[in-house]
C-alpha positions as CSV (number, residue, x, y, z in Angstrom):
1,M,227.2,116.0,132.6
2,L,227.5,114.2,136.0
3,K,226.5,117.4,137.9
4,G,223.3,117.6,135.8
5,E,222.5,113.9,136.7
6,K,223.3,114.3,140.4
7,R,220.3,114.0,142.8
8,E,220.1,115.6,146.2
9,G,222.3,113.7,148.7
10,E,224.1,111.7,146.0
11,S,227.9,111.6,145.7
12,F,229.4,111.6,142.2
13,S,230.3,108.0,142.8
14,D,226.6,107.3,143.5
15,V,225.6,109.0,140.2
16,I,228.1,106.9,138.2
17,D,226.9,103.7,139.9
18,R,223.3,104.5,139.2
19,L,224.0,105.5,135.5
20,M,226.0,102.4,135.0
21,R,223.2,100.2,136.2
22,R,220.6,102.1,134.1
23,E,222.7,101.7,131.0
24,K,223.7,98.1,131.7
25,F,227.3,99.3,131.4
26,N,230.0,97.1,132.8
27,L,233.3,98.9,133.5
28,K,235.1,95.6,133.6
29,D,234.6,95.3,129.8
30,Y,237.1,98.2,129.4
31,F,239.7,97.0,131.9
32,G,243.2,96.8,130.3
33,A,241.9,98.5,127.1
34,I,244.8,101.1,127.1
35,K,248.1,99.4,126.9
36,D,250.4,102.3,125.9
37,E,252.5,103.0,129.0
38,E,253.2,106.7,128.0
39,L,249.5,107.4,127.4
40,L,248.6,105.8,130.7
41,R,251.2,107.9,132.6
42,G,249.8,111.0,130.9
43,L,246.3,110.1,131.8
44,E,247.3,109.5,135.4
45,E,249.1,112.9,135.6
46,D,246.1,114.6,134.1
47,S,243.8,112.8,136.5
48,R,245.9,113.9,139.5
49,W,246.0,117.5,138.2
50,I,242.2,117.5,137.8
51,R,241.7,116.2,141.3
52,E,244.0,118.9,142.7
53,L,242.0,121.6,140.8
54,S,238.7,120.3,142.2
55,R,240.0,120.4,145.8
56,S,241.2,124.0,145.4
57,R,237.7,125.1,144.3
58,V,235.9,123.7,147.3
């Protein structure tokens, strides 16, 4: 979905920032929402794995 929203010259971070402003979305509202340590570790591992996959495709 982010790729579809991306404009020429924009980074994915730029896209997220722009969309958050447009939707009046405040990420701070969700800070600390997940308190389950095991779930957080799993999400962190998955995130790391996804980042590694994205680097290998470039």
